[in-house]
All heavy atoms as atom14 arrays in JSON, in Angstrom:
{
  "sequence": "MAKIKVKQIKSTIARPESQVRVLRALGLGRIGKTSELTDTREIRGMIAKVAHLIVVE",
  "atom14_mask": [
    [1, 1, 1, 1, 1, 1, 1, 1, 0, 0, 0, 0, 0, 0],
    [1, 1, 1, 1, 1, 0, 0, 0, 0, 0, 0, 0, 0, 0],
    [1, 1, 1, 1, 1, 1, 1, 1, 1, 0, 0, 0, 0, 0],
    [1, 1, 1, 1, 1, 1, 1, 1, 0, 0, 0, 0, 0, 0],
    [1, 1, 1, 1, 1, 1, 1, 1, 1, 0, 0, 0, 0, 0],
    [1, 1, 1, 1, 1, 1, 1, 0, 0, 0, 0, 0, 0, 0],
    [1, 1, 1, 1, 1, 1, 1, 1, 1, 0, 0, 0, 0, 0],
    [1, 1, 1, 1, 1, 1, 1, 1, 1, 0, 0, 0, 0, 0],
    [1, 1, 1, 1, 1, 1, 1, 1, 0, 0, 0, 0, 0, 0],
    [1, 1, 1, 1, 1, 1, 1, 1, 1, 0, 0, 0, 0, 0],
    [1, 1, 1, 1, 1, 1, 0, 0, 0, 0, 0, 0, 0, 0],
    [1, 1, 1, 1, 1, 1, 1, 0, 0, 0, 0, 0, 0, 0],
    [1, 1, 1, 1, 1, 1, 1, 1, 0, 0, 0, 0, 0, 0],
    [1, 1, 1, 1, 1, 0, 0, 0, 0, 0, 0, 0, 0, 0],
    [1, 1, 1, 1, 1, 1, 1, 1, 1, 1, 1, 0, 0, 0],
    [1, 1, 1, 1, 1, 1, 1, 0, 0, 0, 0, 0, 0, 0],
    [1, 1, 1, 1, 1, 1, 1, 1, 1, 0, 0, 0, 0, 0],
    [1, 1, 1, 1, 1, 1, 0, 0, 0, 0, 0, 0, 0, 0],
    [1, 1, 1, 1, 1, 1, 1, 1, 1, 0, 0, 0, 0, 0],
    [1, 1, 1, 1, 1, 1, 1, 0, 0, 0, 0, 0, 0, 0],
    [1, 1, 1, 1, 1, 1, 1, 1, 1, 1, 1, 0, 0, 0],
    [1, 1, 1, 1, 1, 1, 1, 0, 0, 0, 0, 0, 0, 0],
    [1, 1, 1, 1, 1, 1, 1, 1, 0, 0, 0, 0, 0, 0],
    [1, 1, 1, 1, 1, 1, 1, 1, 1, 1, 1, 0, 0, 0],
    [1, 1, 1, 1, 1, 0, 0, 0, 0, 0, 0, 0, 0, 0],
    [1, 1, 1, 1, 1, 1, 1, 1, 0, 0, 0, 0, 0, 0],
    [1, 1, 1, 1, 0, 0, 0, 0, 0, 0, 0, 0, 0, 0],
    [1, 1, 1, 1, 1, 1, 1, 1, 0, 0, 0, 0, 0, 0],
    [1, 1, 1, 1, 0, 0, 0, 0, 0, 0, 0, 0, 0, 0],
    [1, 1, 1, 1, 1, 1, 1, 1, 1, 1, 1, 0, 0, 0],
    [1, 1, 1, 1, 1, 1, 1, 1, 0, 0, 0, 0, 0, 0],
    [1, 1, 1, 1, 0, 0, 0, 0, 0, 0, 0, 0, 0, 0],
    [1, 1, 1, 1, 1, 1, 1, 1, 1, 0, 0, 0, 0, 0],
    [1, 1, 1, 1, 1, 1, 1, 0, 0, 0, 0, 0, 0, 0],
    [1, 1, 1, 1, 1, 1, 0, 0, 0, 0, 0, 0, 0, 0],
    [1, 1, 1, 1, 1, 1, 1, 1, 1, 0, 0, 0, 0, 0],
    [1, 1, 1, 1, 1, 1, 1, 1, 0, 0, 0, 0, 0, 0],
    [1, 1, 1, 1, 1, 1, 1, 0, 0, 0, 0, 0, 0, 0],
    [1, 1, 1, 1, 1, 1, 1, 1, 0, 0, 0, 0, 0, 0],
    [1, 1, 1, 1, 1, 1, 1, 0, 0, 0, 0, 0, 0, 0],
    [1, 1, 1, 1, 1, 1, 1, 1, 1, 1, 1, 0, 0, 0],
    [1, 1, 1, 1, 1, 1, 1, 1, 1, 0, 0, 0, 0, 0],
    [1, 1, 1, 1, 1, 1, 1, 1, 0, 0, 0, 0, 0, 0],
    [1, 1, 1, 1, 1, 1, 1, 1, 1, 1, 1, 0, 0, 0],
    [1, 1, 1, 1, 0, 0, 0, 0, 0, 0, 0, 0, 0, 0],
    [1, 1, 1, 1, 1, 1, 1, 1, 0, 0, 0, 0, 0, 0],
    [1, 1, 1, 1, 1, 1, 1, 1, 0, 0, 0, 0, 0, 0],
    [1, 1, 1, 1, 1, 0, 0, 0, 0, 0, 0, 0, 0, 0],
    [1, 1, 1, 1, 1, 1, 1, 1, 1, 0, 0, 0, 0, 0],
    [1, 1, 1, 1, 1, 1, 1, 0, 0, 0, 0, 0, 0, 0],
    [1, 1, 1, 1, 1, 0, 0, 0, 0, 0, 0, 0, 0, 0],
    [1, 1, 1, 1, 1, 1, 1, 1, 1, 1, 0, 0, 0, 0],
    [1, 1, 1, 1, 1, 1, 1, 1, 0, 0, 0, 0, 0, 0],
    [1, 1, 1, 1, 1, 1, 1, 1, 0, 0, 0, 0, 0, 0],
    [1, 1, 1, 1, 1, 1, 1, 0, 0, 0, 0, 0, 0, 0],
    [1, 1, 1, 1, 1, 1, 1, 0, 0, 0, 0, 0, 0, 0],
    [1, 1, 1, 1, 1, 1, 1, 1, 1, 0, 0, 0, 0, 0]
  ],
  "atom14_positions": [
    [[30.17, 24.13, 4.51], [29.05, 24.22, 5.38], [29.43, 23.79, 6.78], [30.37, 23.14, 7.0], [27.87, 23.46, 4.88], [27.35, 23.7, 3.51], [25.71, 23.05, 3.32], [24.7, 24.42, 4.0], [0.0, 0.0, 0.0], [0.0, 0.0, 0.0], [0.0, 0.0, 0.0], [0.0, 0.0, 0.0], [0.0, 0.0, 0.0], [0.0, 0.0, 0.0]],
    [[28.58, 24.18, 7.68], [28.74, 23.75, 9.12], [28.46, 22.33, 9.26], [27.66, 21.71, 8.46], [27.74, 24.59, 9.96], [0.0, 0.0, 0.0], [0.0, 0.0, 0.0], [0.0, 0.0, 0.0], [0.0, 0.0, 0.0], [0.0, 0.0, 0.0], [0.0, 0.0, 0.0], [0.0, 0.0, 0.0], [0.0, 0.0, 0.0], [0.0, 0.0, 0.0]],
    [[28.97, 21.62, 10.21], [28.89, 20.38, 10.49], [28.1, 20.09, 11.91], [28.25, 20.94, 12.77], [30.28, 19.65, 10.64], [31.1, 19.6, 9.34], [30.52, 18.67, 8.47], [31.43, 18.5, 7.21], [31.08, 17.46, 6.37], [0.0, 0.0, 0.0], [0.0, 0.0, 0.0], [0.0, 0.0, 0.0], [0.0, 0.0, 0.0], [0.0, 0.0, 0.0]],
    [[27.38, 18.98, 11.93], [26.72, 18.63, 13.16], [27.21, 17.23, 13.55], [27.23, 16.44, 12.66], [25.1, 18.62, 12.93], [24.65, 20.0, 12.52], [24.44, 18.1, 14.14], [23.22, 20.01, 12.26], [0.0, 0.0, 0.0], [0.0, 0.0, 0.0], [0.0, 0.0, 0.0], [0.0, 0.0, 0.0], [0.0, 0.0, 0.0], [0.0, 0.0, 0.0]],
    [[27.42, 17.09, 14.84], [27.89, 15.78, 15.35], [26.68, 15.19, 16.07], [26.21, 15.74, 17.05], [29.13, 15.93, 16.14], [29.94, 14.69, 16.38], [31.23, 14.95, 17.07], [32.09, 13.84, 17.07], [33.35, 14.06, 17.73], [0.0, 0.0, 0.0], [0.0, 0.0, 0.0], [0.0, 0.0, 0.0], [0.0, 0.0, 0.0], [0.0, 0.0, 0.0]],
    [[26.32, 13.98, 15.75], [25.11, 13.37, 16.47], [25.65, 12.04, 17.02], [26.43, 11.27, 16.43], [23.98, 13.14, 15.6], [23.36, 14.41, 15.21], [24.26, 12.3, 14.33], [0.0, 0.0, 0.0], [0.0, 0.0, 0.0], [0.0, 0.0, 0.0], [0.0, 0.0, 0.0], [0.0, 0.0, 0.0], [0.0, 0.0, 0.0], [0.0, 0.0, 0.0]],
    [[25.08, 11.7, 18.17], [25.52, 10.35, 18.85], [24.19, 9.69, 19.26], [23.35, 10.34, 19.89], [26.34, 10.65, 20.0], [26.87, 9.46, 20.77], [27.79, 9.79, 21.86], [28.3, 8.66, 22.74], [29.19, 8.95, 23.77], [0.0, 0.0, 0.0], [0.0, 0.0, 0.0], [0.0, 0.0, 0.0], [0.0, 0.0, 0.0], [0.0, 0.0, 0.0]],
    [[24.08, 8.44, 18.95], [22.97, 7.67, 19.46], [23.0, 7.13, 20.91], [24.18, 6.76, 21.46], [22.72, 6.4, 18.58], [21.51, 5.63, 18.97], [21.19, 4.39, 18.0], [21.89, 4.34, 16.96], [20.36, 3.66, 18.4], [0.0, 0.0, 0.0], [0.0, 0.0, 0.0], [0.0, 0.0, 0.0], [0.0, 0.0, 0.0], [0.0, 0.0, 0.0]],
    [[22.05, 7.5, 21.65], [22.28, 7.2, 23.16], [21.08, 6.21, 23.62], [21.12, 5.75, 24.91], [22.04, 8.52, 24.01], [20.82, 9.26, 23.71], [23.3, 9.44, 23.73], [20.38, 10.36, 24.7], [0.0, 0.0, 0.0], [0.0, 0.0, 0.0], [0.0, 0.0, 0.0], [0.0, 0.0, 0.0], [0.0, 0.0, 0.0], [0.0, 0.0, 0.0]],
    [[20.16, 5.92, 22.71], [19.01, 5.0, 23.18], [18.95, 4.0, 22.0], [19.26, 4.19, 20.9], [17.75, 5.58, 23.42], [17.75, 6.44, 24.66], [16.4, 6.89, 25.06], [16.47, 7.74, 26.44], [15.18, 8.18, 26.73], [0.0, 0.0, 0.0], [0.0, 0.0, 0.0], [0.0, 0.0, 0.0], [0.0, 0.0, 0.0], [0.0, 0.0, 0.0]],
    [[18.38, 2.81, 22.35], [18.26, 1.79, 21.56], [16.98, 1.96, 20.71], [16.05, 2.72, 20.93], [18.06, 0.41, 22.23], [17.78, -0.7, 21.55], [0.0, 0.0, 0.0], [0.0, 0.0, 0.0], [0.0, 0.0, 0.0], [0.0, 0.0, 0.0], [0.0, 0.0, 0.0], [0.0, 0.0, 0.0], [0.0, 0.0, 0.0], [0.0, 0.0, 0.0]],
    [[17.0, 1.16, 19.39], [15.93, 1.18, 18.49], [14.99, 0.11, 18.67], [13.92, 0.03, 17.92], [16.44, 1.15, 17.07], [17.27, -0.06, 16.77], [17.37, 2.3, 16.74], [0.0, 0.0, 0.0], [0.0, 0.0, 0.0], [0.0, 0.0, 0.0], [0.0, 0.0, 0.0], [0.0, 0.0, 0.0], [0.0, 0.0, 0.0], [0.0, 0.0, 0.0]],
    [[15.14, -0.67, 19.71], [14.2, -1.82, 20.03], [12.9, -1.24, 20.41], [12.88, -0.32, 21.26], [14.74, -2.72, 21.32], [16.08, -3.4, 20.71], [13.75, -3.73, 21.62], [16.74, -4.09, 21.78], [0.0, 0.0, 0.0], [0.0, 0.0, 0.0], [0.0, 0.0, 0.0], [0.0, 0.0, 0.0], [0.0, 0.0, 0.0], [0.0, 0.0, 0.0]],
    [[11.81, -1.81, 19.88], [10.41, -1.48, 20.08], [10.11, -0.05, 19.71], [9.23, 0.67, 20.18], [10.05, -1.5, 21.59], [0.0, 0.0, 0.0], [0.0, 0.0, 0.0], [0.0, 0.0, 0.0], [0.0, 0.0, 0.0], [0.0, 0.0, 0.0], [0.0, 0.0, 0.0], [0.0, 0.0, 0.0], [0.0, 0.0, 0.0], [0.0, 0.0, 0.0]],
    [[10.89, 0.44, 18.66], [10.53, 1.75, 18.05], [9.97, 1.49, 16.57], [10.18, 0.55, 16.03], [11.84, 2.47, 17.79], [12.66, 2.86, 19.08], [11.94, 3.83, 20.0], [12.66, 3.98, 21.3], [12.19, 4.65, 22.17], [11.06, 5.34, 22.12], [12.95, 4.83, 23.35], [0.0, 0.0, 0.0], [0.0, 0.0, 0.0], [0.0, 0.0, 0.0]],
    [[9.14, 2.55, 16.18], [8.6, 2.37, 14.81], [9.66, 2.29, 13.71], [10.7, 2.82, 13.89], [7.81, 3.67, 14.61], [7.59, 4.2, 15.98], [8.72, 3.8, 16.8], [0.0, 0.0, 0.0], [0.0, 0.0, 0.0], [0.0, 0.0, 0.0], [0.0, 0.0, 0.0], [0.0, 0.0, 0.0], [0.0, 0.0, 0.0], [0.0, 0.0, 0.0]],
    [[9.39, 1.58, 12.65], [10.32, 1.27, 11.61], [10.74, 2.57, 11.06], [11.81, 2.78, 10.59], [9.71, 0.42, 10.56], [10.47, 0.07, 9.4], [11.73, -0.81, 9.76], [11.58, -1.55, 10.75], [12.85, -0.6, 9.08], [0.0, 0.0, 0.0], [0.0, 0.0, 0.0], [0.0, 0.0, 0.0], [0.0, 0.0, 0.0], [0.0, 0.0, 0.0]],
    [[9.92, 3.59, 10.86], [10.32, 4.92, 10.4], [11.45, 5.55, 11.22], [12.36, 6.29, 10.59], [9.05, 5.97, 10.24], [8.58, 6.13, 11.62], [0.0, 0.0, 0.0], [0.0, 0.0, 0.0], [0.0, 0.0, 0.0], [0.0, 0.0, 0.0], [0.0, 0.0, 0.0], [0.0, 0.0, 0.0], [0.0, 0.0, 0.0], [0.0, 0.0, 0.0]],
    [[11.36, 5.51, 12.44], [12.42, 6.02, 13.25], [13.8, 5.28, 13.16], [14.9, 5.73, 13.08], [12.1, 5.9, 14.76], [10.98, 6.96, 15.18], [10.47, 6.94, 16.54], [11.08, 6.26, 17.35], [9.57, 7.78, 16.76], [0.0, 0.0, 0.0], [0.0, 0.0, 0.0], [0.0, 0.0, 0.0], [0.0, 0.0, 0.0], [0.0, 0.0, 0.0]],
    [[13.66, 3.91, 13.01], [14.85, 3.07, 12.67], [15.47, 3.47, 11.24], [16.68, 3.65, 11.23], [14.53, 1.55, 12.68], [15.75, 0.72, 12.35], [13.94, 1.12, 14.06], [0.0, 0.0, 0.0], [0.0, 0.0, 0.0], [0.0, 0.0, 0.0], [0.0, 0.0, 0.0], [0.0, 0.0, 0.0], [0.0, 0.0, 0.0], [0.0, 0.0, 0.0]],
    [[14.69, 3.71, 10.35], [15.19, 4.28, 9.02], [15.86, 5.45, 9.01], [16.9, 5.71, 8.45], [14.06, 4.25, 8.02], [13.54, 2.81, 7.56], [12.5, 2.96, 6.59], [11.95, 1.6, 6.3], [10.92, 1.32, 5.69], [10.19, 2.35, 5.08], [10.54, 0.12, 5.28], [0.0, 0.0, 0.0], [0.0, 0.0, 0.0], [0.0, 0.0, 0.0]],
    [[15.26, 6.48, 9.85], [15.91, 7.82, 9.99], [17.3, 7.64, 10.66], [18.27, 8.3, 10.17], [14.93, 8.68, 10.8], [15.74, 9.98, 11.16], [13.77, 9.04, 10.04], [0.0, 0.0, 0.0], [0.0, 0.0, 0.0], [0.0, 0.0, 0.0], [0.0, 0.0, 0.0], [0.0, 0.0, 0.0], [0.0, 0.0, 0.0], [0.0, 0.0, 0.0]],
    [[17.38, 6.75, 11.68], [18.63, 6.7, 12.31], [19.75, 6.02, 11.27], [20.81, 6.42, 11.31], [18.57, 5.66, 13.59], [18.19, 6.4, 14.77], [17.78, 5.25, 15.85], [18.91, 7.46, 15.35], [0.0, 0.0, 0.0], [0.0, 0.0, 0.0], [0.0, 0.0, 0.0], [0.0, 0.0, 0.0], [0.0, 0.0, 0.0], [0.0, 0.0, 0.0]],
    [[19.32, 5.09, 10.58], [20.27, 4.48, 9.48], [20.6, 5.53, 8.57], [21.81, 5.65, 8.13], [19.58, 3.46, 8.78], [19.17, 2.13, 9.58], [20.27, 1.18, 9.77], [19.83, 0.12, 10.51], [20.61, -0.54, 11.35], [21.9, -0.24, 11.54], [20.17, -1.55, 12.09], [0.0, 0.0, 0.0], [0.0, 0.0, 0.0], [0.0, 0.0, 0.0]],
    [[19.81, 6.38, 8.21], [20.01, 7.37, 7.18], [21.04, 8.5, 7.74], [21.73, 9.07, 7.1], [18.75, 8.14, 6.78], [0.0, 0.0, 0.0], [0.0, 0.0, 0.0], [0.0, 0.0, 0.0], [0.0, 0.0, 0.0], [0.0, 0.0, 0.0], [0.0, 0.0, 0.0], [0.0, 0.0, 0.0], [0.0, 0.0, 0.0], [0.0, 0.0, 0.0]],
    [[20.97, 8.7, 9.17], [21.85, 9.63, 9.84], [23.24, 8.93, 10.02], [24.16, 9.48, 10.51], [21.33, 10.01, 11.1], [20.14, 10.9, 11.22], [19.53, 11.15, 12.47], [20.51, 12.31, 10.45], [0.0, 0.0, 0.0], [0.0, 0.0, 0.0], [0.0, 0.0, 0.0], [0.0, 0.0, 0.0], [0.0, 0.0, 0.0], [0.0, 0.0, 0.0]],
    [[23.44, 7.61, 9.64], [24.62, 6.86, 9.85], [24.82, 6.34, 11.12], [26.0, 5.94, 11.65], [0.0, 0.0, 0.0], [0.0, 0.0, 0.0], [0.0, 0.0, 0.0], [0.0, 0.0, 0.0], [0.0, 0.0, 0.0], [0.0, 0.0, 0.0], [0.0, 0.0, 0.0], [0.0, 0.0, 0.0], [0.0, 0.0, 0.0], [0.0, 0.0, 0.0]],
    [[23.7, 6.12, 11.91], [23.74, 5.49, 13.27], [23.13, 4.11, 13.24], [22.62, 3.67, 12.07], [22.94, 6.44, 14.18], [23.54, 7.85, 14.3], [22.47, 8.66, 15.1], [24.89, 7.99, 14.81], [0.0, 0.0, 0.0], [0.0, 0.0, 0.0], [0.0, 0.0, 0.0], [0.0, 0.0, 0.0], [0.0, 0.0, 0.0], [0.0, 0.0, 0.0]],
    [[23.18, 3.46, 14.23], [22.57, 2.03, 14.31], [22.67, 1.3, 15.44], [22.1, 0.42, 15.75], [0.0, 0.0, 0.0], [0.0, 0.0, 0.0], [0.0, 0.0, 0.0], [0.0, 0.0, 0.0], [0.0, 0.0, 0.0], [0.0, 0.0, 0.0], [0.0, 0.0, 0.0], [0.0, 0.0, 0.0], [0.0, 0.0, 0.0], [0.0, 0.0, 0.0]],
    [[23.68, 1.89, 16.43], [23.83, 1.23, 17.67], [24.17, 2.18, 18.59], [24.74, 3.39, 18.3], [24.83, 0.09, 17.62], [26.26, 0.51, 17.25], [27.18, -0.72, 17.2], [28.53, -0.23, 17.11], [29.15, -0.04, 15.85], [28.45, -0.27, 14.75], [30.42, 0.28, 15.68], [0.0, 0.0, 0.0], [0.0, 0.0, 0.0], [0.0, 0.0, 0.0]],
    [[23.99, 1.89, 19.92], [24.18, 2.9, 20.97], [25.76, 3.33, 21.03], [26.47, 2.41, 21.04], [23.65, 2.31, 22.35], [22.33, 2.19, 22.35], [24.16, 3.28, 23.44], [21.72, 1.33, 23.49], [0.0, 0.0, 0.0], [0.0, 0.0, 0.0], [0.0, 0.0, 0.0], [0.0, 0.0, 0.0], [0.0, 0.0, 0.0], [0.0, 0.0, 0.0]],
    [[25.95, 4.55, 21.17], [27.26, 4.97, 21.3], [27.99, 5.33, 19.87], [29.1, 6.07, 19.88], [0.0, 0.0, 0.0], [0.0, 0.0, 0.0], [0.0, 0.0, 0.0], [0.0, 0.0, 0.0], [0.0, 0.0, 0.0], [0.0, 0.0, 0.0], [0.0, 0.0, 0.0], [0.0, 0.0, 0.0], [0.0, 0.0, 0.0], [0.0, 0.0, 0.0]],
    [[27.29, 5.05, 18.88], [27.85, 5.42, 17.48], [27.69, 6.85, 17.29], [26.69, 7.39, 17.58], [27.26, 4.56, 16.43], [27.96, 4.68, 15.15], [27.68, 3.65, 14.19], [28.41, 3.89, 12.91], [28.25, 2.86, 11.96], [0.0, 0.0, 0.0], [0.0, 0.0, 0.0], [0.0, 0.0, 0.0], [0.0, 0.0, 0.0], [0.0, 0.0, 0.0]],
    [[28.58, 7.53, 16.77], [28.77, 8.99, 16.3], [28.84, 9.15, 14.87], [29.5, 8.36, 14.22], [29.87, 9.61, 17.03], [29.92, 9.38, 18.45], [29.86, 11.13, 16.77], [0.0, 0.0, 0.0], [0.0, 0.0, 0.0], [0.0, 0.0, 0.0], [0.0, 0.0, 0.0], [0.0, 0.0, 0.0], [0.0, 0.0, 0.0], [0.0, 0.0, 0.0]],
    [[28.2, 10.16, 14.35], [28.2, 10.6, 12.94], [28.33, 12.08, 12.95], [27.72, 12.83, 13.54], [26.98, 10.08, 12.38], [27.02, 10.23, 10.89], [0.0, 0.0, 0.0], [0.0, 0.0, 0.0], [0.0, 0.0, 0.0], [0.0, 0.0, 0.0], [0.0, 0.0, 0.0], [0.0, 0.0, 0.0], [0.0, 0.0, 0.0], [0.0, 0.0, 0.0]],
    [[29.05, 12.51, 11.85], [29.24, 13.86, 11.57], [28.58, 14.2, 10.3], [28.94, 13.64, 9.23], [30.67, 14.36, 11.54], [30.96, 15.83, 11.59], [32.42, 16.03, 11.72], [33.07, 15.52, 12.46], [32.81, 17.19, 11.09], [0.0, 0.0, 0.0], [0.0, 0.0, 0.0], [0.0, 0.0, 0.0], [0.0, 0.0, 0.0], [0.0, 0.0, 0.0]],
    [[27.72, 15.14, 10.24], [26.73, 15.44, 9.09], [26.78, 16.98, 8.71], [27.01, 17.85, 9.74], [25.31, 14.98, 9.33], [25.25, 13.57, 9.83], [23.98, 13.46, 10.55], [25.18, 12.68, 8.72], [0.0, 0.0, 0.0], [0.0, 0.0, 0.0], [0.0, 0.0, 0.0], [0.0, 0.0, 0.0], [0.0, 0.0, 0.0], [0.0, 0.0, 0.0]],
    [[26.52, 17.24, 7.51], [26.41, 18.73, 7.18], [25.09, 19.23, 7.61], [24.05, 18.56, 7.72], [26.42, 18.83, 5.62], [25.4, 18.15, 5.04], [27.75, 18.35, 4.91], [0.0, 0.0, 0.0], [0.0, 0.0, 0.0], [0.0, 0.0, 0.0], [0.0, 0.0, 0.0], [0.0, 0.0, 0.0], [0.0, 0.0, 0.0], [0.0, 0.0, 0.0]],
    [[25.08, 20.52, 8.05], [23.99, 21.28, 8.65], [23.04, 21.63, 7.57], [23.22, 22.67, 6.9], [24.38, 22.41, 9.49], [23.27, 22.95, 10.32], [22.12, 22.4, 10.29], [23.54, 23.97, 10.88], [0.0, 0.0, 0.0], [0.0, 0.0, 0.0], [0.0, 0.0, 0.0], [0.0, 0.0, 0.0], [0.0, 0.0, 0.0], [0.0, 0.0, 0.0]],
    [[21.97, 20.93, 7.13], [21.03, 21.31, 6.22], [19.57, 21.1, 6.78], [19.35, 20.5, 7.9], [21.11, 20.34, 4.97], [20.75, 19.01, 5.31], [22.4, 20.46, 4.32], [0.0, 0.0, 0.0], [0.0, 0.0, 0.0], [0.0, 0.0, 0.0], [0.0, 0.0, 0.0], [0.0, 0.0, 0.0], [0.0, 0.0, 0.0], [0.0, 0.0, 0.0]],
    [[18.54, 21.6, 6.09], [17.25, 21.6, 6.74], [16.79, 20.15, 6.67], [15.96, 19.8, 7.67], [16.27, 22.32, 5.76], [16.56, 23.81, 5.9], [15.43, 24.6, 4.89], [15.36, 24.03, 3.67], [14.39, 24.23, 2.74], [13.31, 25.02, 3.14], [14.44, 23.84, 1.65], [0.0, 0.0, 0.0], [0.0, 0.0, 0.0], [0.0, 0.0, 0.0]],
    [[17.23, 19.23, 5.8], [16.77, 17.92, 5.71], [17.3, 17.21, 6.97], [16.67, 16.36, 7.62], [17.23, 17.27, 4.39], [16.52, 17.78, 3.24], [17.13, 19.1, 2.64], [18.3, 19.55, 3.09], [16.5, 19.55, 1.77], [0.0, 0.0, 0.0], [0.0, 0.0, 0.0], [0.0, 0.0, 0.0], [0.0, 0.0, 0.0], [0.0, 0.0, 0.0]],
    [[18.6, 17.43, 7.33], [19.15, 16.73, 8.38], [18.52, 17.28, 9.69], [18.34, 16.43, 10.62], [20.71, 17.06, 8.39], [21.43, 16.36, 7.13], [21.43, 16.5, 9.66], [21.34, 14.9, 6.98], [0.0, 0.0, 0.0], [0.0, 0.0, 0.0], [0.0, 0.0, 0.0], [0.0, 0.0, 0.0], [0.0, 0.0, 0.0], [0.0, 0.0, 0.0]],
    [[18.33, 18.44, 9.82], [17.69, 19.05, 10.96], [16.36, 18.46, 11.18], [15.99, 18.14, 12.35], [17.53, 20.61, 10.83], [18.73, 21.27, 10.97], [19.08, 21.56, 12.35], [20.27, 22.36, 12.45], [20.95, 22.81, 13.61], [20.25, 22.58, 14.73], [22.09, 23.4, 13.57], [0.0, 0.0, 0.0], [0.0, 0.0, 0.0], [0.0, 0.0, 0.0]],
    [[15.59, 18.16, 10.1], [14.22, 17.48, 10.23], [14.49, 16.15, 10.7], [13.68, 15.68, 11.44], [0.0, 0.0, 0.0], [0.0, 0.0, 0.0], [0.0, 0.0, 0.0], [0.0, 0.0, 0.0], [0.0, 0.0, 0.0], [0.0, 0.0, 0.0], [0.0, 0.0, 0.0], [0.0, 0.0, 0.0], [0.0, 0.0, 0.0], [0.0, 0.0, 0.0]],
    [[15.47, 15.37, 10.3], [15.61, 13.98, 10.69], [16.11, 13.96, 12.12], [15.55, 13.02, 12.92], [16.7, 13.26, 9.77], [16.2, 13.12, 8.37], [17.11, 12.06, 7.34], [18.77, 12.55, 7.49], [0.0, 0.0, 0.0], [0.0, 0.0, 0.0], [0.0, 0.0, 0.0], [0.0, 0.0, 0.0], [0.0, 0.0, 0.0], [0.0, 0.0, 0.0]],
    [[16.87, 14.85, 12.54], [17.27, 14.98, 13.84], [16.11, 15.2, 14.95], [15.96, 14.71, 15.85], [18.37, 16.12, 14.18], [19.53, 15.53, 13.47], [18.58, 16.34, 15.55], [20.76, 16.62, 13.52], [0.0, 0.0, 0.0], [0.0, 0.0, 0.0], [0.0, 0.0, 0.0], [0.0, 0.0, 0.0], [0.0, 0.0, 0.0], [0.0, 0.0, 0.0]],
    [[15.18, 16.02, 14.43], [13.94, 16.27, 15.19], [13.17, 15.23, 15.45], [12.47, 14.98, 16.43], [13.24, 17.61, 14.46], [0.0, 0.0, 0.0], [0.0, 0.0, 0.0], [0.0, 0.0, 0.0], [0.0, 0.0, 0.0], [0.0, 0.0, 0.0], [0.0, 0.0, 0.0], [0.0, 0.0, 0.0], [0.0, 0.0, 0.0], [0.0, 0.0, 0.0]],
    [[13.0, 14.29, 14.28], [12.23, 13.25, 14.35], [12.69, 12.08, 15.33], [11.91, 11.41, 16.02], [12.1, 12.43, 12.98], [11.11, 11.41, 12.91], [10.8, 10.92, 11.51], [9.75, 9.99, 11.6], [8.91, 9.93, 10.47], [0.0, 0.0, 0.0], [0.0, 0.0, 0.0], [0.0, 0.0, 0.0], [0.0, 0.0, 0.0], [0.0, 0.0, 0.0]],
    [[13.94, 12.04, 15.61], [14.59, 11.06, 16.58], [15.33, 11.7, 17.68], [16.19, 11.08, 18.25], [15.41, 10.06, 15.77], [14.62, 9.13, 14.98], [16.55, 10.76, 15.07], [0.0, 0.0, 0.0], [0.0, 0.0, 0.0], [0.0, 0.0, 0.0], [0.0, 0.0, 0.0], [0.0, 0.0, 0.0], [0.0, 0.0, 0.0], [0.0, 0.0, 0.0]],
    [[14.86, 12.81, 18.09], [15.56, 13.58, 18.99], [15.66, 12.97, 20.43], [16.71, 13.11, 21.19], [15.06, 14.96, 19.17], [0.0, 0.0, 0.0], [0.0, 0.0, 0.0], [0.0, 0.0, 0.0], [0.0, 0.0, 0.0], [0.0, 0.0, 0.0], [0.0, 0.0, 0.0], [0.0, 0.0, 0.0], [0.0, 0.0, 0.0], [0.0, 0.0, 0.0]],
    [[14.67, 12.06, 20.73], [14.58, 11.4, 22.02], [15.64, 10.24, 22.03], [15.83, 9.59, 23.02], [13.3, 10.85, 22.26], [12.64, 9.97, 21.17], [12.26, 10.43, 19.94], [12.36, 8.72, 21.2], [11.83, 9.53, 19.23], [11.87, 8.35, 19.94], [0.0, 0.0, 0.0], [0.0, 0.0, 0.0], [0.0, 0.0, 0.0], [0.0, 0.0, 0.0]],
    [[16.3, 9.83, 20.9], [17.26, 8.69, 20.84], [18.62, 9.05, 20.62], [19.5, 8.42, 20.64], [16.72, 7.81, 19.54], [15.39, 7.21, 19.49], [15.11, 6.39, 18.33], [15.2, 6.36, 20.72], [0.0, 0.0, 0.0], [0.0, 0.0, 0.0], [0.0, 0.0, 0.0], [0.0, 0.0, 0.0], [0.0, 0.0, 0.0], [0.0, 0.0, 0.0]],
    [[18.76, 10.43, 20.28], [20.19, 10.88, 19.97], [20.45, 12.23, 20.86], [19.67, 12.81, 21.45], [20.36, 11.34, 18.49], [19.43, 12.43, 18.24], [20.09, 10.01, 17.7], [19.63, 12.88, 16.56], [0.0, 0.0, 0.0], [0.0, 0.0, 0.0], [0.0, 0.0, 0.0], [0.0, 0.0, 0.0], [0.0, 0.0, 0.0], [0.0, 0.0, 0.0]],
    [[21.78, 12.51, 20.72], [22.26, 13.77, 21.37], [23.08, 14.44, 20.33], [23.83, 13.85, 19.65], [22.9, 13.59, 22.71], [24.2, 12.78, 22.47], [23.13, 14.92, 23.4], [0.0, 0.0, 0.0], [0.0, 0.0, 0.0], [0.0, 0.0, 0.0], [0.0, 0.0, 0.0], [0.0, 0.0, 0.0], [0.0, 0.0, 0.0], [0.0, 0.0, 0.0]],
    [[22.85, 15.9, 20.29], [23.66, 16.63, 19.23], [24.81, 17.24, 20.07], [24.65, 17.96, 20.98], [22.73, 17.66, 18.64], [23.59, 18.68, 17.68], [21.52, 16.99, 17.76], [0.0, 0.0, 0.0], [0.0, 0.0, 0.0], [0.0, 0.0, 0.0], [0.0, 0.0, 0.0], [0.0, 0.0, 0.0], [0.0, 0.0, 0.0], [0.0, 0.0, 0.0]],
    [[26.01, 17.01, 19.63], [27.29, 17.54, 20.23], [27.7, 18.75, 19.47], [27.62, 18.85, 18.25], [28.35, 16.41, 20.23], [27.82, 15.19, 21.01], [28.96, 14.05, 20.82], [29.79, 14.12, 20.02], [28.76, 13.08, 21.64], [0.0, 0.0, 0.0], [0.0, 0.0, 0.0], [0.0, 0.0, 0.0], [0.0, 0.0, 0.0], [0.0, 0.0, 0.0]]
  ]
}
């Protein structure tokens, strides 16, 4: 399957707990961390939920 590379660019401070959990599930947790994930509908949905905190490479 295709891979998606995501990088966290903003902090989780003062963010709802649900967004923090989504970032953890994506393998992120601090600014500058990168994670490579398979391209599935579930992953796309999680990316859409925290799109303002990450960048897709």
